[in-house]
MARSERO-296267 format. One record per residue (C-alpha): residue in one letter; x, y, z. Coordinates in Angstrom, 2 decimals. Example, Ala and Ser with C-alpha at 12.3 -4.5 7.8 and 13.67 -1.06 7.14 Angstrom:
<recs>
residu; u; v; w
a; 12.30; -4.50; 7.80
s; 13.67; -1.06; 7.14
</recs>
This chain:
<recs>
residu; u; v; w
m; 26.27; 11.78; 8.26
l; 23.77; 9.14; 7.25
r; 23.73; 8.17; 3.58
a; 21.26; 6.40; 1.31
p; 21.87; 2.62; 1.00
r; 24.08; 1.49; -1.87
g; 22.10; 0.88; -5.03
t; 19.43; 3.45; -4.20
k; 19.08; 7.00; -5.44
d; 17.45; 10.25; -4.36
i; 15.57; 11.81; -7.27
l; 15.75; 15.58; -6.90
p; 14.61; 18.53; -9.00
p; 15.15; 19.08; -11.88
e; 15.59; 15.33; -12.52
s; 12.27; 14.61; -10.81
h; 10.56; 16.71; -13.49
k; 11.96; 14.35; -16.12
w; 10.64; 11.37; -14.15
a; 7.19; 12.92; -14.00
y; 7.31; 13.70; -17.72
l; 8.30; 10.13; -18.63
e; 5.74; 8.58; -16.30
s; 3.07; 10.79; -17.85
l; 4.15; 9.62; -21.32
l; 3.93; 5.97; -20.27
r; 0.45; 6.50; -18.81
r; -0.69; 8.30; -21.96
l; 0.50; 5.49; -24.22
s; -1.07; 2.89; -21.91
k; -4.40; 4.65; -22.33
l; -3.87; 4.86; -26.11
y; -3.57; 1.05; -26.22
n; -6.40; 0.60; -23.68
f; -4.34; -0.75; -20.78
e; -5.73; -0.11; -17.29
e; -3.52; 0.46; -14.26
i; -3.07; -2.15; -11.54
r; -1.20; -1.53; -8.29
t; 0.03; -4.52; -6.29
p; 1.72; -4.62; -2.85
i; 5.41; -3.78; -2.55
f; 5.98; -7.17; -0.87
e; 4.49; -10.60; -1.49
y; 4.84; -14.07; -0.04
t; 8.22; -15.44; -1.15
e; 6.59; -18.54; -2.60
l; 4.98; -16.45; -5.34
f; 8.35; -15.69; -6.90
s; 10.05; -19.03; -6.21
r; 7.15; -20.84; -7.93
t; 6.75; -18.55; -10.92
v; 10.06; -16.83; -11.62
g; 11.91; -20.11; -10.97
e; 14.10; -21.56; -8.22
s; 17.05; -21.75; -10.63
t; 16.94; -18.12; -11.78
d; 19.46; -15.58; -10.59
i; 16.60; -13.46; -9.27
v; 15.42; -16.13; -6.84
r; 18.84; -17.56; -5.99
k; 20.84; -14.35; -5.58
e; 18.86; -11.14; -5.94
m; 15.67; -11.19; -3.87
y; 15.25; -9.14; -0.71
t; 13.59; -11.75; 1.48
f; 12.76; -11.45; 5.18
q; 10.53; -12.87; 7.88
d; 7.85; -10.68; 9.43
k; 6.98; -10.76; 13.14
g; 4.63; -13.66; 12.49
g; 7.42; -15.77; 10.97
r; 6.07; -15.51; 7.41
d; 8.56; -15.42; 4.52
l; 8.05; -12.23; 2.53
t; 9.92; -10.73; -0.41
l; 10.13; -7.22; -1.80
r; 8.83; -7.67; -5.33
p; 11.71; -8.14; -7.82
e; 9.46; -8.01; -10.90
g; 5.87; -7.18; -11.77
t; 4.31; -10.01; -13.78
a; 3.97; -12.57; -10.98
p; 2.15; -10.12; -8.63
v; -0.19; -9.10; -11.46
a; -0.96; -12.76; -12.17
r; -1.59; -13.39; -8.48
a; -3.96; -10.41; -8.25
f; -5.69; -11.44; -11.49
l; -6.44; -14.84; -10.02
e; -7.14; -13.85; -6.41
r; -9.40; -10.87; -7.18
g; -11.59; -12.67; -9.69
l; -10.48; -10.79; -12.80
a; -10.40; -14.10; -14.65
q; -14.19; -14.30; -14.31
g; -14.67; -10.95; -16.04
a; -14.48; -10.00; -19.70
l; -11.29; -11.23; -21.35
p; -8.71; -10.39; -22.41
k; -7.76; -8.15; -19.49
k; -5.19; -5.50; -20.39
l; -3.24; -4.13; -17.41
f; -0.21; -1.95; -16.82
y; 1.84; -1.25; -13.68
l; 4.37; 1.40; -12.74
g; 6.21; 1.17; -9.46
p; 9.34; 0.26; -7.48
m; 11.00; -3.16; -7.64
f; 13.97; -4.51; -5.67
r; 16.90; -6.72; -6.65
y; 20.23; -7.22; -4.91
e; 22.68; -6.88; -7.77
k; 25.76; -4.83; -8.61
p; 24.70; -1.21; -9.21
q; 25.61; 0.19; -12.62
a; 24.46; 2.84; -15.06
g; 20.69; 2.69; -15.34
r; 20.42; -0.23; -12.89
y; 19.86; 0.08; -9.15
r; 18.86; -2.19; -6.28
e; 15.68; -0.19; -5.93
f; 14.37; 0.64; -9.38
v; 11.12; 1.63; -11.02
q; 9.58; -0.69; -13.56
y; 6.82; -0.14; -16.09
g; 5.14; -3.17; -17.59
v; 2.05; -4.28; -19.48
e; 0.19; -7.58; -19.42
i; -2.56; -9.01; -21.64
l; -4.24; -11.90; -19.81
g; -6.70; -14.23; -21.49
s; -5.55; -14.02; -25.12
p; -3.63; -16.85; -26.84
s; -3.47; -14.87; -30.10
a; -0.23; -13.85; -31.80
y; -2.01; -10.54; -32.44
s; -1.63; -9.81; -28.71
d; 2.09; -10.60; -28.91
v; 2.43; -8.09; -31.73
e; 0.31; -5.54; -29.87
v; 2.70; -5.40; -26.90
i; 5.69; -5.33; -29.26
l; 4.14; -2.37; -31.07
l; 3.65; -0.54; -27.77
a; 7.30; -1.17; -26.87
v; 8.41; 0.22; -30.23
r; 6.06; 3.22; -29.84
i; 7.64; 4.10; -26.48
a; 11.09; 4.08; -28.05
e; 9.89; 6.22; -30.95
e; 8.29; 8.81; -28.66
l; 11.59; 9.10; -26.78
g; 13.51; 9.71; -29.99
l; 15.43; 6.42; -29.84
t; 16.08; 5.95; -33.54
g; 17.79; 2.79; -34.72
t; 16.30; 0.37; -32.20
v; 16.58; -3.30; -33.13
l; 13.82; -5.80; -32.39
y; 14.99; -9.34; -31.57
i; 12.46; -12.16; -31.41
n; 12.52; -15.91; -30.78
t; 10.22; -18.76; -29.91
i; 10.98; -21.11; -27.04
g; 7.95; -23.33; -27.66
c; 5.67; -24.85; -25.05
p; 6.33; -27.59; -22.45
k; 5.23; -30.23; -24.94
c; 7.74; -29.41; -27.67
r; 10.44; -28.37; -25.23
q; 10.60; -31.86; -23.73
a; 11.99; -33.41; -26.90
h; 14.36; -30.49; -27.34
r; 15.56; -30.74; -23.74
e; 16.71; -34.35; -24.19
d; 18.83; -33.52; -27.24
f; 20.03; -30.24; -25.75
v; 21.24; -31.89; -22.52
k; 22.96; -34.69; -24.43
h; 24.74; -32.15; -26.62
i; 25.81; -29.77; -23.86
s; 26.81; -32.50; -21.38
s; 29.78; -33.36; -23.59
r; 31.01; -29.79; -23.03
a; 30.22; -29.55; -19.34
k; 33.83; -28.65; -18.48
q; 33.38; -25.35; -20.34
l; 30.36; -24.31; -18.30
c; 30.45; -21.92; -15.36
k; 29.19; -23.00; -11.94
d; 25.79; -21.42; -12.47
c; 25.31; -23.13; -15.83
l; 26.25; -26.51; -14.38
e; 23.34; -26.05; -11.98
r; 21.07; -24.90; -14.84
l; 21.97; -28.08; -16.71
e; 20.12; -29.98; -13.97
t; 17.21; -27.59; -13.43
n; 16.49; -25.54; -16.57
p; 19.02; -26.30; -19.32
m; 17.65; -23.79; -21.83
r; 18.64; -20.91; -19.55
i; 22.28; -21.73; -20.29
l; 21.63; -19.81; -23.53
d; 21.06; -16.70; -21.40
c; 24.51; -16.82; -19.78
k; 26.93; -14.02; -20.73
n; 30.06; -15.99; -19.79
p; 32.21; -16.24; -22.99
a; 33.08; -19.90; -22.37
c; 29.42; -20.81; -21.91
r; 28.42; -18.91; -25.04
e; 31.05; -20.83; -26.98
a; 29.79; -24.12; -25.56
v; 26.25; -23.47; -26.87
a; 27.32; -22.13; -30.26
d; 25.86; -25.07; -32.22
v; 23.37; -26.65; -29.81
p; 19.96; -27.90; -31.02
l; 17.47; -25.03; -31.22
v; 13.88; -25.08; -30.00
k; 12.58; -23.73; -33.31
d; 13.41; -27.09; -34.88
y; 11.24; -28.97; -32.35
l; 8.04; -26.91; -32.40
c; 4.69; -28.61; -32.18
d; 2.03; -27.66; -34.75
d; 0.39; -25.08; -32.46
c; 3.68; -23.36; -31.59
q; 4.78; -23.41; -35.22
e; 1.55; -21.76; -36.34
h; 1.87; -19.14; -33.59
w; 5.48; -18.42; -34.60
d; 4.63; -18.13; -38.29
t; 1.67; -15.84; -37.59
l; 3.80; -13.60; -35.39
q; 6.38; -13.09; -38.13
q; 3.75; -12.57; -40.82
l; 2.04; -9.88; -38.74
l; 5.30; -8.04; -38.08
e; 6.14; -8.15; -41.79
s; 2.66; -6.96; -42.80
l; 3.17; -3.90; -40.60
g; 6.60; -3.21; -42.05
l; 8.25; -3.76; -38.67
e; 11.79; -5.03; -39.12
y; 13.05; -7.73; -36.78
t; 15.90; -10.14; -36.25
v; 15.39; -13.75; -35.19
d; 17.81; -14.60; -32.37
p; 17.58; -18.37; -31.69
t; 19.56; -17.97; -28.44
l; 17.15; -15.42; -26.93
v; 15.35; -17.09; -24.00
r; 14.90; -14.32; -21.38
g; 15.82; -14.93; -17.74
l; 12.57; -16.13; -16.16
d; 11.14; -19.66; -16.08
y; 7.53; -18.75; -16.85
y; 8.09; -17.77; -20.51
t; 6.58; -19.84; -23.35
k; 6.44; -19.38; -27.13
t; 7.28; -15.77; -27.98
v; 10.15; -13.91; -26.33
f; 11.49; -10.57; -27.52
e; 13.86; -7.73; -26.70
l; 14.10; -4.21; -28.04
k; 17.70; -3.04; -28.07
w; 19.26; 0.36; -28.68
p; 22.97; 0.10; -29.65
p; 24.04; 3.58; -28.40
l; 23.66; 2.26; -24.83
g; 26.67; 0.00; -25.33
a; 27.03; -3.51; -23.92
q; 23.85; -3.23; -21.83
d; 21.70; -2.16; -24.78
a; 18.42; -3.99; -24.04
i; 15.79; -1.43; -23.05
i; 12.52; -3.40; -23.20
g; 11.96; -7.14; -22.97
g; 9.09; -9.55; -22.61
g; 7.18; -12.46; -24.04
r; 4.39; -14.95; -23.58
y; 3.67; -16.91; -20.35
d; 0.76; -19.22; -21.05
g; 1.26; -21.45; -18.01
l; 1.71; -18.83; -15.30
i; -1.89; -18.56; -14.07
e; -2.18; -22.35; -13.99
e; 1.06; -22.53; -11.99
l; -0.63; -20.34; -9.37
g; -3.60; -22.71; -9.10
g; -5.95; -21.14; -11.64
k; -7.47; -22.54; -14.80
p; -5.30; -22.32; -17.93
c; -5.18; -18.69; -19.01
p; -2.64; -17.42; -21.58
g; -0.75; -14.16; -21.13
v; 1.81; -11.93; -22.78
g; 3.57; -8.73; -21.78
f; 6.79; -6.81; -21.33
a; 8.66; -4.76; -18.73
v; 11.12; -1.90; -18.83
g; 13.16; -0.12; -16.18
v; 12.31; 3.58; -16.05
e; 15.91; 4.42; -15.11
r; 17.13; 2.72; -18.29
l; 14.57; 4.61; -20.37
l; 15.72; 7.89; -18.85
l; 19.35; 7.02; -19.56
a; 18.49; 6.20; -23.16
a; 16.34; 9.30; -23.60
e; 19.22; 11.55; -22.56
k; 21.33; 10.00; -25.35
g; 18.55; 10.09; -27.94
q; 17.36; 12.73; -30.37
k; 14.69; 14.05; -27.99
p; 16.29; 14.65; -24.57
l; 13.55; 15.08; -21.99
n; 12.80; 18.76; -21.60
p; 9.74; 19.07; -19.38
d; 8.23; 22.46; -18.63
v; 9.41; 23.40; -15.12
s; 8.10; 26.95; -15.16
i; 5.41; 28.37; -12.92
d; 2.69; 30.65; -14.22
c; 3.14; 33.55; -11.82
f; 5.36; 34.75; -8.97
v; 3.82; 37.39; -6.71
v; 6.21; 40.05; -5.44
f; 5.23; 42.15; -2.40
p; 7.11; 43.82; 0.47
g; 7.78; 41.44; 3.32
g; 7.83; 43.92; 6.15
g; 6.07; 47.12; 7.10
d; 2.38; 47.22; 6.22
r; 0.88; 43.89; 7.23
r; -2.21; 44.61; 5.13
l; -0.03; 44.78; 2.02
a; 1.67; 41.46; 2.83
q; -1.68; 39.81; 3.49
a; -3.06; 41.16; 0.21
g; -0.05; 39.74; -1.67
f; -0.41; 36.37; 0.03
k; -4.14; 36.34; -0.77
l; -3.37; 37.04; -4.44
v; -1.02; 34.01; -4.53
n; -3.76; 31.74; -3.25
d; -6.43; 33.29; -5.48
l; -4.23; 32.56; -8.50
r; -3.80; 28.97; -7.33
g; -7.55; 28.71; -6.83
s; -7.97; 29.74; -10.47
g; -5.73; 26.89; -11.60
l; -2.55; 28.92; -12.12
s; 0.67; 27.65; -10.56
s; 1.96; 30.43; -8.32
d; 4.52; 31.12; -5.62
f; 5.93; 33.91; -3.43
d; 8.85; 34.68; -1.12
p; 8.09; 33.91; 2.55
l; 11.51; 35.20; 3.73
g; 10.80; 38.92; 3.50
r; 13.65; 39.70; 1.09
s; 13.85; 42.89; -0.94
m; 11.64; 43.19; -4.00
k; 14.77; 43.14; -6.20
a; 15.86; 39.83; -4.61
q; 12.33; 38.48; -5.11
m; 12.52; 39.31; -8.83
k; 15.77; 37.36; -9.09
h; 14.17; 34.44; -7.29
a; 11.21; 34.56; -9.69
d; 13.66; 34.31; -12.59
r; 15.38; 31.29; -11.01
l; 11.96; 29.62; -10.70
n; 11.30; 30.21; -14.42
a; 8.18; 32.22; -13.65
r; 6.38; 33.21; -16.85
y; 4.86; 36.27; -15.23
v; 5.46; 38.36; -12.14
a; 2.63; 40.13; -10.32
i; 4.03; 43.10; -8.38
l; 2.05; 44.51; -5.49
g; 4.02; 47.43; -4.11
e; 2.83; 50.20; -1.81
a; 1.86; 52.48; -4.72
e; -0.11; 49.72; -6.48
f; -1.83; 48.71; -3.25
e; -3.01; 52.28; -2.53
q; -4.42; 52.61; -6.07
g; -6.02; 49.15; -6.17
l; -3.69; 48.01; -8.96
v; -1.29; 45.13; -9.64
t; 1.65; 45.41; -12.05
i; 1.96; 42.36; -14.34
r; 5.32; 41.76; -16.04
s; 5.99; 39.16; -18.74
m; 9.36; 37.59; -17.94
e; 9.64; 36.18; -21.45
h; 8.62; 39.21; -23.54
g; 9.53; 42.03; -21.17
w; 6.30; 44.01; -21.34
q; 4.65; 45.42; -18.23
k; 1.02; 46.42; -17.58
q; -0.96; 47.69; -14.64
v; -4.23; 45.86; -14.04
s; -7.06; 46.54; -11.63
a; -6.80; 44.24; -8.61
g; -10.31; 42.96; -9.31
q; -9.34; 42.00; -12.89
v; -6.02; 40.29; -12.19
l; -7.36; 36.73; -12.17
d; -9.21; 37.07; -15.47
f; -6.26; 38.87; -17.05
m; -3.76; 36.22; -15.93
k; -5.94; 33.30; -17.02
e; -6.20; 34.83; -20.49
e; -2.46; 35.45; -20.69
v; -1.46; 31.99; -19.51
s; -3.90; 30.30; -21.89
g; -2.36; 32.15; -24.85
g; -3.78; 35.63; -24.86
s; -1.99; 38.80; -25.90
k; 1.80; 38.71; -26.13
</recs>
């Protein structure tokens, strides 16, 4: 028997209803904050990610699904969403329109890593980007949206961690002192961090290896090297958060795992998830568009894995409980009088045409078995069209929730059902 590849997952009912509910929530909040949807290709040229995400990152070095097409071109299944959005922003001329441009995406990403709870090799990611705004107000805006998502999912007790990693100008001075300091402890570093020491030293702070974390315990911090512009941005960010009463913790070792970040970085964590408690993370990337060949254009955003949100929501105070009922199940004899069966089938489709979700039994089971099936489908109402009803031009309507039963003229069924479903008599 063939099986799904490791690190992938079939999403079946009733879980798929929870996915749809969460995706609807994310779209609603995106609209509330005036973010418009963008959809980019599932695969891009590999160079896009090696140039923007960073050659030294684990994503590029170990996790990307890269292949050659029949024309010999190097392509990669997208491992994250920001770089494709930046590419589309530049290529499609969005930079020439009104700025800032506020975009959101929701779709599958791919990374070759060890599958674990809430993390798969094919996963769905939601993210937002504000392109064209250098303002700390935009940083706070995306942070507020992240917090709002957690609140709507009932994730009480989230902790917001923030840091500044400066800009290339102030990071240069920091890098020299950082490398000098950490080089004396090189023997403590893991193999990956020894490579980072040569390519992107600051990312050593992102390593989870205990020996590496001990080695960087008292290294020079970027916040002590900030240029005037970065310092003002950092101060404004904190003042805005405080003015809104939003509690936060400054984590000077927070750097995020991608090379394109500048200035603000942040993570929203929820302790009940355990060791892997980060649910939403992001920051500013003011040099990304320029790296892709465009004119300087600042940006800020965040991303979150939908699987991780679902995992958190199930542990939170508001477990996802989407409505999986249907409005009406039509019961009619499956054999015998073909006119009766056709009338029942027509009623199903008339109900659907009136905007009411409806279903029936195509297997010709007994009417008692059909009633049981209607109950399993969580039908709110059952419309019964038996031989007696058909001969009299009637339909019996039964409320599955309240237990009442009424006979309605066949010509009035649609109006009656629309009134009931919309909150009519009980």
